N, CA and C atoms of all chains as a GROMACS GRO file, in nm:
protein
  621
    1MET      N    1   0.084  -0.120   0.000
    1MET     CA    2   0.000   0.000   0.000
    1MET      C    3   0.088   0.126   0.000
    2LYS      N    4   0.051   0.221  -0.085
    2LYS     CA    5   0.127   0.348  -0.088
    2LYS      C    6   0.057   0.446   0.006
    3ASN      N    7   0.133   0.544   0.052
    3ASN     CA    8   0.069   0.645   0.136
    3ASN      C    9   0.143   0.779   0.127
    4LYS      N   10   0.075   0.884   0.166
    4LYS     CA   11   0.131   1.020   0.159
    4LYS      C   12   0.170   1.071   0.297
    5LEU      N   13   0.190   0.981   0.386
    5LEU     CA   14   0.216   1.019   0.525
    5LEU      C   15   0.341   1.107   0.539
    6ARG      N   16   0.445   1.069   0.467
    6ARG     CA   17   0.572   1.143   0.477
    6ARG      C   18   0.553   1.288   0.427
    7VAL      N   19   0.481   1.301   0.314
    7VAL     CA   20   0.457   1.433   0.255
    7VAL      C   21   0.372   1.519   0.349
    8LEU      N   22   0.266   1.458   0.399
    8LEU     CA   23   0.175   1.531   0.488
    8LEU      C   24   0.246   1.574   0.617
    9ARG      N   25   0.331   1.486   0.663
    9ARG     CA   26   0.407   1.515   0.785
    9ARG      C   27   0.506   1.630   0.760
   10ALA      N   28   0.571   1.624   0.643
   10ALA     CA   29   0.669   1.728   0.608
   10ALA      C   30   0.600   1.864   0.593
   11GLU      N   31   0.479   1.863   0.538
   11GLU     CA   32   0.403   1.988   0.521
   11GLU      C   33   0.375   2.056   0.655
   12ARG      N   34   0.362   1.976   0.756
   12ARG     CA   35   0.332   2.029   0.890
   12ARG      C   36   0.456   2.045   0.977
   13ASN      N   37   0.569   2.015   0.918
   13ASN     CA   38   0.698   2.021   0.990
   13ASN      C   39   0.700   1.934   1.115
   14TRP      N   40   0.639   1.820   1.103
   14TRP     CA   41   0.637   1.728   1.216
   14TRP      C   42   0.749   1.626   1.198
   15SER      N   43   0.809   1.591   1.306
   15SER     CA   44   0.908   1.482   1.302
   15SER      C   45   0.832   1.350   1.312
   16GLN      N   46   0.901   1.242   1.284
   16GLN     CA   47   0.837   1.110   1.296
   16GLN      C   48   0.795   1.086   1.441
   17ALA      N   49   0.879   1.134   1.531
   17ALA     CA   50   0.850   1.116   1.674
   17ALA      C   51   0.722   1.190   1.713
   18ARG      N   52   0.706   1.311   1.658
   18ARG     CA   53   0.588   1.392   1.688
   18ARG      C   54   0.461   1.324   1.635
   19LEU      N   55   0.470   1.275   1.510
   19LEU     CA   56   0.355   1.207   1.451
   19LEU      C   57   0.322   1.078   1.530
   20ALA      N   58   0.428   1.009   1.568
   20ALA     CA   59   0.410   0.886   1.647
   20ALA      C   60   0.337   0.918   1.778
   21GLU      N   61   0.375   1.028   1.838
   21GLU     CA   62   0.313   1.072   1.963
   21GLU      C   63   0.164   1.102   1.942
   22LEU      N   64   0.135   1.170   1.832
   22LEU     CA   65  -0.004   1.205   1.803
   22LEU      C   66  -0.090   1.084   1.768
   23LEU      N   67  -0.027   0.986   1.703
   23LEU     CA   68  -0.101   0.864   1.665
   23LEU      C   69  -0.096   0.758   1.775
   24GLU      N   70  -0.021   0.788   1.880
   24GLU     CA   71  -0.004   0.696   1.994
   24GLU      C   72   0.054   0.561   1.951
   25VAL      N   73   0.158   0.570   1.867
   25VAL     CA   74   0.233   0.451   1.827
   25VAL      C   75   0.382   0.483   1.843
   26SER      N   76   0.466   0.384   1.815
   26SER     CA   77   0.610   0.410   1.826
   26SER      C   78   0.663   0.477   1.698
   27ARG      N   79   0.780   0.540   1.710
   27ARG     CA   80   0.840   0.606   1.594
   27ARG      C   81   0.874   0.502   1.487
   28GLN      N   82   0.911   0.383   1.531
   28GLN     CA   83   0.943   0.274   1.440
   28GLN      C   84   0.822   0.238   1.352
   29THR      N   85   0.704   0.242   1.414
   29THR     CA   86   0.581   0.211   1.339
   29THR      C   87   0.555   0.316   1.232
   30VAL      N   88   0.571   0.442   1.268
   30VAL     CA   89   0.552   0.552   1.171
   30VAL      C   90   0.650   0.534   1.056
   31ASN      N   91   0.774   0.506   1.089
   31ASN     CA   92   0.878   0.487   0.988
   31ASN      C   93   0.844   0.370   0.895
   32ALA      N   94   0.797   0.260   0.954
   32ALA     CA   95   0.762   0.141   0.874
   32ALA      C   96   0.644   0.170   0.782
   33ILE      N   97   0.546   0.248   0.832
   33ILE     CA   98   0.430   0.282   0.748
   33ILE      C   99   0.475   0.372   0.632
   34GLU      N  100   0.556   0.473   0.664
   34GLU     CA  101   0.604   0.566   0.561
   34GLU      C  102   0.683   0.494   0.452
   35ASN      N  103   0.762   0.396   0.492
   35ASN     CA  104   0.842   0.321   0.395
   35ASN      C  105   0.766   0.208   0.327
   36GLY      N  106   0.641   0.194   0.361
   36GLY     CA  107   0.557   0.090   0.299
   36GLY      C  108   0.589  -0.050   0.347
   37LYS      N  109   0.660  -0.060   0.460
   37LYS     CA  110   0.695  -0.193   0.512
   37LYS      C  111   0.580  -0.252   0.594
   38TYR      N  112   0.496  -0.164   0.644
   38TYR     CA  113   0.385  -0.210   0.729
   38TYR      C  114   0.257  -0.135   0.692
   39ASP      N  115   0.149  -0.212   0.676
   39ASP     CA  116   0.019  -0.152   0.647
   39ASP      C  117  -0.056  -0.133   0.779
   40PRO      N  118  -0.098  -0.012   0.806
   40PRO     CA  119  -0.166   0.011   0.936
   40PRO      C  120  -0.303  -0.055   0.941
   41SER      N  121  -0.350  -0.076   1.062
   41SER     CA  122  -0.485  -0.131   1.080
   41SER      C  123  -0.587  -0.022   1.045
   42LEU      N  124  -0.711  -0.061   1.031
   42LEU     CA  125  -0.816   0.036   0.996
   42LEU      C  126  -0.831   0.145   1.104
   43PRO      N  127  -0.832   0.109   1.233
   43PRO     CA  128  -0.842   0.216   1.334
   43PRO      C  129  -0.727   0.316   1.327
   44LEU      N  130  -0.605   0.266   1.299
   44LEU     CA  131  -0.490   0.356   1.290
   44LEU      C  132  -0.500   0.444   1.165
   45ALA      N  133  -0.546   0.384   1.057
   45ALA     CA  134  -0.565   0.461   0.933
   45ALA      C  135  -0.670   0.571   0.954
   46PHE      N  136  -0.776   0.539   1.026
   46PHE     CA  137  -0.880   0.638   1.058
   46PHE      C  138  -0.823   0.749   1.146
   47LYS      N  139  -0.739   0.709   1.238
   47LYS     CA  140  -0.677   0.804   1.330
   47LYS      C  141  -0.590   0.903   1.251
   48ALA      N  142  -0.512   0.848   1.156
   48ALA     CA  143  -0.426   0.932   1.073
   48ALA      C  144  -0.511   1.026   0.986
   49ALA      N  145  -0.619   0.971   0.931
   49ALA     CA  146  -0.709   1.051   0.847
   49ALA      C  147  -0.772   1.165   0.927
   50PHE      N  148  -0.810   1.133   1.049
   50PHE     CA  149  -0.871   1.233   1.137
   50PHE      C  150  -0.769   1.341   1.173
   51LEU      N  151  -0.646   1.297   1.195
   51LEU     CA  152  -0.539   1.389   1.234
   51LEU      C  153  -0.507   1.487   1.120
   52PHE      N  154  -0.501   1.436   0.999
   52PHE     CA  155  -0.469   1.521   0.884
   52PHE      C  156  -0.593   1.584   0.820
   53GLU      N  157  -0.708   1.557   0.880
   53GLU     CA  158  -0.837   1.609   0.832
   53GLU      C  159  -0.860   1.575   0.684
   54MET      N  160  -0.837   1.452   0.654
   54MET     CA  161  -0.855   1.401   0.518
   54MET      C  162  -0.928   1.267   0.526
   55SER      N  163  -0.968   1.216   0.409
   55SER     CA  164  -1.026   1.082   0.411
   55SER      C  165  -0.914   0.977   0.399
   56ILE      N  166  -0.946   0.856   0.434
   56ILE     CA  167  -0.845   0.749   0.429
   56ILE      C  168  -0.790   0.734   0.286
   57GLU      N  169  -0.880   0.740   0.188
   57GLU     CA  170  -0.840   0.722   0.047
   57GLU      C  171  -0.742   0.830   0.000
   58GLU      N  172  -0.752   0.948   0.062
   58GLU     CA  173  -0.661   1.057   0.023
   58GLU      C  174  -0.519   1.033   0.077
   59ILE      N  175  -0.510   0.960   0.182
   59ILE     CA  176  -0.378   0.933   0.242
   59ILE      C  177  -0.321   0.799   0.193
   60PHE      N  178  -0.405   0.699   0.198
   60PHE     CA  179  -0.358   0.565   0.159
   60PHE      C  180  -0.421   0.525   0.026
   61GLU      N  181  -0.337   0.470  -0.061
   61GLU     CA  182  -0.393   0.416  -0.185
   61GLU      C  183  -0.333   0.278  -0.211
   62PRO      N  184  -0.417   0.186  -0.258
   62PRO     CA  185  -0.366   0.050  -0.278
   62PRO      C  186  -0.270   0.042  -0.396
   63SER      N  187  -0.170  -0.039  -0.383
   63SER     CA  188  -0.080  -0.062  -0.496
   63SER      C  189  -0.142  -0.171  -0.583
   64GLU      N  190  -0.084  -0.192  -0.700
   64GLU     CA  191  -0.145  -0.285  -0.796
   64GLU      C  192  -0.167  -0.425  -0.738
   65GLY      N  193  -0.071  -0.471  -0.667
   65GLY     CA  194  -0.079  -0.607  -0.611
   65GLY      C  195  -0.189  -0.624  -0.508
   66ASP      N  196  -0.227  -0.515  -0.440
   66ASP     CA  197  -0.328  -0.523  -0.334
   66ASP      C  198  -0.467  -0.555  -0.386
   67LEU      N  199  -0.494  -0.516  -0.509
   67LEU     CA  200  -0.629  -0.532  -0.563
   67LEU      C  201  -0.649  -0.664  -0.637
   68GLN      N  202  -0.543  -0.740  -0.655
   68GLN     CA  203  -0.555  -0.867  -0.728
   68GLN      C  204  -0.599  -0.980  -0.637
   69MET      N  205  -0.504  -3.976   4.608
   69MET     CA  206  -0.404  -3.896   4.681
   69MET      C  207  -0.462  -3.850   4.816
   70ALA      N  208  -0.392  -3.878   4.920
   70ALA     CA  209  -0.442  -3.840   5.052
   70ALA      C  210  -0.383  -3.706   5.095
   71TRP      N  211  -0.472  -3.612   5.127
   71TRP     CA  212  -0.427  -3.480   5.173
   71TRP      C  213  -0.413  -3.485   5.324
   72ASP      N  214  -0.295  -3.459   5.374
   72ASP     CA  215  -0.271  -3.464   5.518
   72ASP      C  216  -0.280  -3.325   5.576
   73LEU      N  217  -0.396  -3.298   5.639
   73LEU     CA  218  -0.414  -3.168   5.704
   73LEU      C  219  -0.408  -3.180   5.855
   74CYS      N  220  -0.391  -3.305   5.903
   74CYS     CA  221  -0.391  -3.328   6.049
   74CYS      C  222  -0.274  -3.258   6.117
   75GLY      N  223  -0.160  -3.260   6.052
   75GLY     CA  224  -0.043  -3.198   6.114
   75GLY      C  225  -0.031  -3.051   6.080
   76PHE      N  226  -0.144  -2.982   6.072
   76PHE     CA  227  -0.146  -2.843   6.026
   76PHE      C  228  -0.056  -2.747   6.106
   77PRO      N  229  -0.070  -2.744   6.241
   77PRO     CA  230   0.012  -2.645   6.312
   77PRO      C  231   0.161  -2.667   6.294
   78GLN      N  232   0.200  -2.793   6.310
   78GLN     CA  233   0.343  -2.824   6.297
   78GLN      C  234   0.393  -2.792   6.157
   79ASP      N  235   0.315  -2.839   6.061
   79ASP     CA  236   0.356  -2.818   5.922
   79ASP      C  237   0.353  -2.670   5.885
   80GLY      N  238   0.258  -2.598   5.951
   80GLY     CA  239   0.252  -2.455   5.928
   80GLY      C  240   0.380  -2.386   5.971
   81ILE      N  241   0.430  -2.429   6.086
   81ILE     CA  242   0.556  -2.373   6.137
   81ILE      C  243   0.671  -2.411   6.044
   82VAL      N  244   0.670  -2.538   6.005
   82VAL     CA  245   0.774  -2.586   5.911
   82VAL      C  246   0.766  -2.506   5.781
   83PHE      N  247   0.642  -2.480   5.740
   83PHE     CA  248   0.621  -2.403   5.618
   83PHE      C  249   0.685  -2.264   5.629
   84CYS      N  250   0.659  -2.197   5.744
   84CYS     CA  251   0.716  -2.064   5.765
   84CYS      C  252   0.869  -2.069   5.764
   85ILE      N  253   0.921  -2.171   5.830
   85ILE     CA  254   1.068  -2.185   5.833
   85ILE      C  255   1.120  -2.210   5.692
   86THR      N  256   1.047  -2.294   5.620
   86THR     CA  257   1.093  -2.326   5.484
   86THR      C  258   1.095  -2.203   5.395
   87VAL      N  259   0.995  -2.117   5.414
   87VAL     CA  260   0.991  -1.994   5.334
   87VAL      C  261   1.115  -1.910   5.362
   88ILE      N  262   1.146  -1.897   5.494
   88ILE     CA  263   1.264  -1.818   5.533
   88ILE      C  264   1.390  -1.884   5.480
   89LEU      N  265   1.398  -2.017   5.498
   89LEU     CA  266   1.516  -2.091   5.450
   89LEU      C  267   1.527  -2.084   5.298
   90TYR      N  268   1.412  -2.090   5.237
   90TYR     CA  269   1.406  -2.086   5.091
   90TYR      C  270   1.470  -1.958   5.038
   91HIS      N  271   1.426  -1.846   5.097
   91HIS     CA  272   1.481  -1.718   5.055
   91HIS      C  273   1.630  -1.708   5.087
   92HIS      N  274   1.666  -1.767   5.201
   92HIS     CA  275   1.806  -1.767   5.241
   92HIS      C  276   1.890  -1.847   5.141
   93CYS      N  277   1.839  -1.966   5.107
   93CYS     CA  278   1.911  -2.053   5.011
   93CYS      C  279   1.920  -1.985   4.875
   94ALA      N  280   1.808  -1.927   4.833
   94ALA     CA  281   1.805  -1.862   4.702
   94ALA      C  282   1.904  -1.746   4.696
   95LYS      N  283   1.920  -1.678   4.812
   95LYS     CA  284   2.014  -1.566   4.818
   95LYS      C  285   2.158  -1.616   4.818
   96LYS      N  286   2.179  -1.723   4.896
   96LYS     CA  287   2.315  -1.775   4.914
   96LYS      C  288   2.373  -1.834   4.786
   97CYS      N  289   2.292  -1.920   4.724
   97CYS     CA  290   2.342  -1.989   4.604
   97CYS      C  291   2.320  -1.901   4.482
   98ARG      N  292   2.425  -1.853   4.428
   98ARG     CA  293   2.411  -1.761   4.314
   98ARG      C  294   2.374  -1.838   4.187
   99ARG      N  295   2.436  -1.953   4.170
   99ARG     CA  296   2.412  -2.033   4.050
   99ARG      C  297   2.320  -2.148   4.081
  100GLY      N  298   2.204  -2.147   4.020
  100GLY     CA  299   2.110  -2.257   4.041
  100GLY      C  300   2.060  -2.267   4.184
  101GLY      N  301   2.082  -2.162   4.258
  101GLY     CA  302   2.045  -2.161   4.399
  101GLY      C  303   1.895  -2.170   4.419
  102PHE      N  304   1.825  -2.112   4.328
  102PHE     CA  305   1.680  -2.109   4.334
  102PHE      C  306   1.624  -2.250   4.345
  103TRP      N  307   1.670  -2.335   4.254
  103TRP     CA  308   1.618  -2.471   4.248
  103TRP      C  309   1.686  -2.560   4.352
  104ALA      N  310   1.814  -2.535   4.376
  104ALA     CA  311   1.887  -2.615   4.475
  104ALA      C  312   1.825  -2.593   4.613
  105GLY      N  313   1.796  -2.469   4.645
  105GLY     CA  314   1.733  -2.434   4.773
  105GLY      C  315   1.599  -2.502   4.786
  106GLU      N  316   1.527  -2.504   4.678
  106GLU     CA  317   1.394  -2.566   4.675
  106GLU      C  318   1.402  -2.714   4.710
  107SER      N  319   1.496  -2.786   4.647
  107SER     CA  320   1.503  -2.930   4.672
  107SER      C  321   1.547  -2.960   4.815
  108ASN      N  322   1.633  -2.873   4.872
  108ASN     CA  323   1.676  -2.892   5.011
  108ASN      C  324   1.558  -2.872   5.105
  109ILE      N  325   1.478  -2.771   5.078
  109ILE     CA  326   1.365  -2.737   5.164
  109ILE      C  327   1.258  -2.846   5.161
  110CYS      N  328   1.237  -2.905   5.045
  110CYS     CA  329   1.135  -3.009   5.032
  110CYS      C  330   1.160  -3.127   5.124
  111THR      N  331   1.286  -3.149   5.153
  111THR     CA  332   1.319  -3.262   5.240
  111THR      C  333   1.278  -3.235   5.385
  112LEU      N  334   1.257  -3.107   5.420
  112LEU     CA  335   1.221  -3.072   5.558
  112LEU      C  336   1.073  -3.095   5.587
  113VAL      N  337   0.990  -3.092   5.481
  113VAL     CA  338   0.846  -3.102   5.501
  113VAL      C  339   0.802  -3.248   5.494
  114ASN      N  340   0.706  -3.280   5.581
  114ASN     CA  341   0.649  -3.416   5.585
  114ASN      C  342   0.600  -3.456   5.445
  115GLU      N  343   0.639  -3.576   5.404
  115GLU     CA  344   0.609  -3.623   5.268
  115GLU      C  345   0.459  -3.631   5.239
  116THR      N  346   0.379  -3.653   5.345
  116THR     CA  347   0.235  -3.669   5.323
  116THR      C  348   0.160  -3.537   5.344
  117SER      N  349   0.232  -3.432   5.374
  117SER     CA  350   0.167  -3.305   5.407
  117SER      C  351   0.127  -3.224   5.284
  118LEU      N  352   0.019  -3.148   5.302
  118LEU     CA  353  -0.030  -3.060   5.196
  118LEU      C  354   0.071  -2.948   5.169
  119TRP      N  355   0.141  -2.909   5.276
  119TRP     CA  356   0.235  -2.798   5.266
  119TRP      C  357   0.348  -2.826   5.166
  120ARG      N  358   0.374  -2.956   5.148
  120ARG     CA  359   0.480  -2.998   5.055
  120ARG      C  360   0.452  -2.941   4.915
  121TYR      N  361   0.324  -2.945   4.878
  121TYR     CA  362   0.286  -2.897   4.745
  121TYR      C  363   0.300  -2.745   4.737
  122VAL      N  364   0.271  -2.682   4.849
  122VAL     CA  365   0.283  -2.536   4.855
  122VAL      C  366   0.430  -2.496   4.839
  123VAL      N  367   0.517  -2.568   4.911
  123VAL     CA  368   0.660  -2.538   4.907
  123VAL      C  369   0.715  -2.560   4.766
  124VAL      N  370   0.673  -2.670   4.706
  124VAL     CA  371   0.720  -2.702   4.570
  124VAL      C  372   0.680  -2.592   4.472
  125MET      N  373   0.561  -2.533   4.497
  125MET     CA  374   0.512  -2.432   4.403
  125MET      C  375   0.565  -2.291   4.430
  126LEU      N  376   0.646  -2.277   4.536
  126LEU     CA  377   0.698  -2.143   4.571
  126LEU      C  378   0.770  -2.070   4.457
  127PRO      N  379   0.853  -2.139   4.380
  127PRO     CA  380   0.920  -2.064   4.271
  127PRO      C  381   0.825  -2.004   4.168
  128MET      N  382   0.698  -2.049   4.173
  128MET     CA  383   0.602  -1.996   4.077
  128MET      C  384   0.557  -1.854   4.112
  129ILE      N  385   0.581  -1.813   4.237
  129ILE     CA  386   0.539  -1.677   4.278
  129ILE      C  387   0.612  -1.571   4.194
  130PRO      N  388   0.747  -1.573   4.191
  130PRO     CA  389   0.812  -1.477   4.101
  130PRO      C  390   0.776  -1.502   3.955
  131GLY      N  391   0.748  -1.629   3.922
  131GLY     CA  392   0.708  -1.664   3.785
  131GLY      C  393   0.578  -1.596   3.747
  132ILE      N  394   0.482  -1.597   3.840
  132ILE     CA  395   0.351  -1.534   3.815
  132ILE      C  396   0.368  -1.383   3.802
  133ILE      N  397   0.452  -1.326   3.889
  133ILE     CA  398   0.477  -1.181   3.885
  133ILE      C  399   0.539  -1.146   3.748
  134LEU      N  400   0.634  -1.231   3.705
  134LEU     CA  401   0.698  -1.209   3.575
  134LEU      C  402   0.596  -1.217   3.462
  135ALA      N  403   0.509  -1.320   3.470
  135ALA     CA  404   0.406  -1.338   3.366
  135ALA      C  405   0.314  -1.218   3.360
  136LEU      N  406   0.273  -1.166   3.477
  136LEU     CA  407   0.186  -1.049   3.481
  136LEU      C  408   0.256  -0.928   3.421
  137GLY      N  409   0.387  -0.917   3.452
  137GLY     CA  410   0.468  -0.807   3.396
  137GLY      C  411   0.475  -0.813   3.245
  138VAL      N  412   0.492  -0.936   3.193
  138VAL     CA  413   0.500  -0.956   3.048
  138VAL      C  414   0.367  -0.918   2.982
  139VAL      N  415   0.256  -0.963   3.044
  139VAL     CA  416   0.123  -0.932   2.989
  139VAL      C  417   0.100  -0.781   2.990
  140ARG      N  418   0.138  -0.718   3.100
  140ARG     CA  419   0.120  -0.573   3.114
  140ARG      C  420   0.204  -0.498   3.011
  141ALA      N  421   0.329  -0.545   2.994
  141ALA     CA  422   0.419  -0.481   2.898
  141ALA      C  423   0.367  -0.499   2.755
  142SER      N  424   0.315  -0.619   2.725
  142SER     CA  425   0.267  -0.644   2.588
  142SER      C  426   0.139  -0.565   2.558
  143SER      N  427   0.061  -0.535   2.662
  143SER     CA  428  -0.061  -0.457   2.638
  143SER      C  429  -0.028  -0.311   2.606
  144ARG      N  430   0.094  -0.270   2.640
  144ARG     CA  431   0.134  -0.131   2.612
  144ARG      C  432   0.193  -0.115   2.471
  145LEU      N  433   0.217  -0.228   2.404
  145LEU     CA  434   0.278  -0.221   2.272
  145LEU      C  435   0.178  -0.170   2.169
  146ASP      N  436   0.230  -0.107   2.065
  146ASP     CA  437   0.138  -0.066   1.958
  146ASP      C  438   0.119  -0.184   1.862
  147GLU      N  439   0.035  -0.163   1.761
  147GLU     CA  440  -0.005  -0.277   1.676
  147GLU      C  441   0.111  -0.343   1.602
  148MET      N  442   0.208  -0.264   1.557
  148MET     CA  443   0.320  -0.323   1.484
  148MET      C  444   0.415  -0.399   1.578
  149GLU      N  445   0.439  -0.340   1.694
  149GLU     CA  446   0.525  -0.406   1.793
  149GLU      C  447   0.461  -0.538   1.839
  150ARG      N  448   0.328  -0.536   1.851
  150ARG     CA  449   0.256  -0.657   1.891
  150ARG      C  450   0.267  -0.764   1.782
  151ARG      N  451   0.264  -0.717   1.658
  151ARG     CA  452   0.276  -0.810   1.545
  151ARG      C  453   0.416  -0.873   1.543
  152ILE      N  454   0.518  -0.789   1.568
  152ILE     CA  455   0.656  -0.839   1.572
  152ILE      C  456   0.669  -0.943   1.684
  153LEU      N  457   0.609  -0.913   1.799
  153LEU     CA  458   0.616  -1.005   1.913
  153LEU      C  459   0.545  -1.137   1.881
  154LEU      N  460   0.430  -1.126   1.815
  154LEU     CA  461   0.354  -1.246   1.778
  154LEU      C  462   0.434  -1.332   1.679
  155GLU      N  463   0.493  -1.264   1.581
  155GLU     CA  464   0.573  -1.337   1.481
  155GLU      C  465   0.693  -1.404   1.546
  156SER      N  466   0.760  -1.330   1.637
  156SER     CA  467   0.878  -1.389   1.702
  156SER      C  468   0.839  -1.503   1.795
  157ALA      N  469   0.722  -1.492   1.860
  157ALA     CA  470   0.675  -1.600   1.947
  157ALA      C  471   0.642  -1.724   1.864
  158THR      N  472   0.580  -1.704   1.749
  158THR     CA  473   0.548  -1.816   1.660
  158THR      C  474   0.677  -1.882   1.611
  159PHE      N  475   0.771  -1.798   1.571
  159PHE     CA  476   0.902  -1.844   1.524
  159PHE      C  477   0.970  -1.927   1.633
  160SER      N  478   0.972  -1.872   1.753
  160SER     CA  479   1.037  -1.937   1.866
  160SER      C  480   0.969  -2.070   1.901
  161PHE      N  481   0.837  -2.068   1.905
  161PHE     CA  482   0.760  -2.188   1.940
  161PHE      C  483   0.784  -2.299   1.838
  162THR      N  484   0.778  -2.262   1.711
  162THR     CA  485   0.795  -2.362   1.604
  162THR      C  486   0.935  -2.422   1.607
  163LEU      N  487   1.036  -2.336   1.615
  163LEU     CA  488   1.174  -2.386   1.616
  163LEU      C  489   1.202  -2.473   1.738
  164THR      N  490   1.148  -2.432   1.853
  164THR     CA  491   1.169  -2.511   1.975
  164THR      C  492   1.101  -2.647   1.961
  165LEU      N  493   0.983  -2.647   1.903
  165LEU     CA  494   0.910  -2.773   1.881
  165LEU      C  495   0.990  -2.866   1.790
  166ILE      N  496   1.044  -2.810   1.681
  166ILE     CA  497   1.125  -2.889   1.588
  166ILE      C  498   1.248  -2.944   1.661
  167LEU      N  499   1.309  -2.855   1.740
  167LEU     CA  500   1.429  -2.894   1.815
  167LEU      C  501   1.399  -3.008   1.913
  168LEU      N  502   1.284  -2.996   1.982
  168LEU     CA  503   1.246  -3.098   2.080
  168LEU      C  504   1.217  -3.233   2.014
  169ILE      N  505   1.148  -3.227   1.901
  169ILE     CA  506   1.117  -3.352   1.829
  169ILE      C  507   1.247  -3.416   1.779
  170SER      N  508   1.336  -3.331   1.722
  170SER     CA  509   1.465  -3.382   1.673
  170SER      C  510   1.544  -3.444   1.787
  171GLN      N  511   1.540  -3.373   1.899
  171GLN     CA  512   1.617  -3.418   2.015
  171GLN      C  513   1.565  -3.551   2.068
  172SER      N  514   1.432  -3.564   2.072
  172SER     CA  515   1.377  -3.690   2.122
  172SER      C  516   1.407  -3.804   2.024
  173LEU      N  517   1.412  -3.773   1.895
  173LEU     CA  518   1.448  -3.875   1.797
  173LEU      C  519   1.595  -3.913   1.812
  174LEU      N  520   1.678  -3.811   1.836
  174LEU     CA  521   1.822  -3.838   1.854
  174LEU      C  522   1.847  -3.914   1.985
  175GLY      N  523   1.752  -3.902   2.077
  175GLY     CA  524   1.761  -3.976   2.203
  175GLY      C  525   1.759  -4.127   2.180
  176LEU      N  526   1.700  -4.168   2.067
  176LEU     CA  527   1.695  -4.310   2.033
  176LEU      C  528   1.834  -4.366   2.002
  177VAL      N  529   1.924  -4.274   1.961
  177VAL     CA  530   2.062  -4.320   1.933
  177VAL      C  531   2.158  -4.267   2.040
  178ASP      N  532   2.102  -4.253   2.163
  178ASP     CA  533   2.182  -4.220   2.282
  178ASP      C  534   2.252  -4.085   2.279
  179ILE      N  535   2.189  -3.987   2.217
  179ILE     CA  536   2.240  -3.850   2.224
  179ILE      C  537   2.187  -3.791   2.356
  180PRO      N  538   2.273  -3.725   2.436
  180PRO     CA  539   2.226  -3.670   2.564
  180PRO      C  540   2.109  -3.572   2.547
  181GLN      N  541   2.013  -3.581   2.639
  181GLN     CA  542   1.893  -3.497   2.630
  181GLN      C  543   1.914  -3.363   2.702
  182LEU      N  544   1.847  -3.260   2.653
  182LEU     CA  545   1.856  -3.128   2.716
  182LEU      C  546   1.764  -3.122   2.838
  183GLY      N  547   1.805  -3.044   2.936
  183GLY     CA  548   1.722  -3.025   3.055
  183GLY      C  549   1.613  -2.923   3.029
  184ASP      N  550   1.517  -2.913   3.124
  184ASP     CA  551   1.405  -2.817   3.110
  184ASP      C  552   1.455  -2.673   3.101
  185ALA      N  553   1.555  -2.643   3.186
  185ALA     CA  554   1.607  -2.506   3.190
  185ALA      C  555   1.672  -2.470   3.056
  186SER      N  556   1.741  -2.566   2.995
  186SER     CA  557   1.806  -2.541   2.866
  186SER      C  558   1.701  -2.514   2.758
  187ILE      N  559   1.591  -2.589   2.764
  187ILE     CA  560   1.485  -2.571   2.664
  187ILE      C  561   1.424  -2.432   2.676
  188ALA      N  562   1.401  -2.389   2.802
  188ALA     CA  563   1.346  -2.255   2.825
  188ALA      C  564   1.442  -2.149   2.773
  189ALA      N  565   1.574  -2.170   2.797
  189ALA     CA  566   1.675  -2.075   2.752
  189ALA      C  567   1.680  -2.070   2.600
  190ILE      N  568   1.669  -2.187   2.537
  190ILE     CA  569   1.670  -2.194   2.390
  190ILE      C  570   1.548  -2.122   2.333
  191MET      N  571   1.433  -2.142   2.398
  191MET     CA  572   1.309  -2.077   2.354
  191MET      C  573   1.324  -1.924   2.361
  192CYS      N  574   1.384  -1.877   2.470
  192CYS     CA  575   1.407  -1.733   2.487
  192CYS      C  576   1.504  -1.682   2.381
  193PHE      N  577   1.605  -1.763   2.352
  193PHE     CA  578   1.705  -1.725   2.251
  193PHE      C  579   1.638  -1.712   2.114
  194PHE      N  580   1.553  -1.808   2.080
  194PHE     CA  581   1.481  -1.803   1.952
  194PHE      C  582   1.386  -1.682   1.947
  195LEU      N  583   1.325  -1.653   2.063
  195LEU     CA  584   1.235  -1.537   2.070
  195LEU      C  585   1.311  -1.408   2.043
  196LEU      N  586   1.432  -1.403   2.097
  196LEU     CA  587   1.518  -1.286   2.078
  196LEU      C  588   1.558  -1.272   1.931
  197ILE      N  589   1.594  -1.385   1.870
  197ILE     CA  590   1.630  -1.384   1.727
  197ILE      C  591   1.510  -1.335   1.644
  198GLY      N  592   1.393  -1.390   1.677
  198GLY     CA  593   1.271  -1.351   1.607
  198GLY      C  594   1.242  -1.203   1.621
  199LYS      N  595   1.269  -1.150   1.740
  199LYS     CA  596   1.245  -1.008   1.768
  199LYS      C  597   1.341  -0.921   1.686
  200PHE      N  598   1.467  -0.961   1.682
  200PHE     CA  599   1.566  -0.887   1.602
  200PHE      C  600   1.530  -0.891   1.454
  201TRP      N  601   1.488  -1.009   1.410
  201TRP     CA  602   1.450  -1.028   1.270
  201TRP      C  603   1.328  -0.940   1.236
  202GLY      N  604   1.231  -0.939   1.325
  202GLY     CA  605   1.111  -0.857   1.304
  202GLY      C  606   1.145  -0.708   1.301
  203ASN      N  607   1.230  -0.665   1.393
  203ASN     CA  608   1.270  -0.524   1.397
  203ASN      C  609   1.345  -0.485   1.270
  204TRP      N  610   1.426  -0.578   1.219
  204TRP     CA  611   1.502  -0.552   1.096
  204TRP      C  612   1.406  -0.546   0.977
  205ARG      N  613   1.308  -0.636   0.977
  205ARG     CA  614   1.214  -0.644   0.866
  205ARG      C  615   1.127  -0.518   0.854
  206TYR      N  616   1.085  -0.466   0.968
  206TYR     CA  617   0.998  -0.348   0.967
  206TYR      C  618   1.075  -0.220   0.998
  207ARG      N  619   1.205  -0.221   0.974
  207ARG     CA  620   1.287  -0.104   1.010
  207ARG      C  621   1.252   0.016   0.922
   0.00000   0.00000   0.00000
């Protein structure tokens, strides 16, 4: 799954640690999500969407393999 | 199994002494003292007494505290950390199971068997490897 988390975070001048704090997860988790190594759960995705005041689809988009 | 509660007062006193001795032995013996102290203490209690079972189960008290600590610590983990822990536990459990089956098969050709403490240590070692592997994978 691709995501715009890194871009959105950079726009707000937030560090990974700051975003992790706001999402109540570890910095490692934020880093893994940004690098596409880990797909967040639906509650976490909703939390991120709520935080950035966007819809889930605007932040996360499925890659080609996800839809097959 | 006959539960001997008739000697309650005497055994109660022995029980209290054993607890004190137990802690003393556990403190004194740095290596394997925990279990060595336990086996020495068991010889002091009447073989037919209920207290014998209580004394034998004494090492489980720190074990229970440890287990509660582990549960509490794991409940504080976030979803990815929990996933890494689950994967490493599965990895550890599977490898230990394979190791135990292999070991019991090798026992048929007189290969020395591992003790319980060694198996627990191996399981912890595999869990640690799994944890490192998980952290590397999701880095």
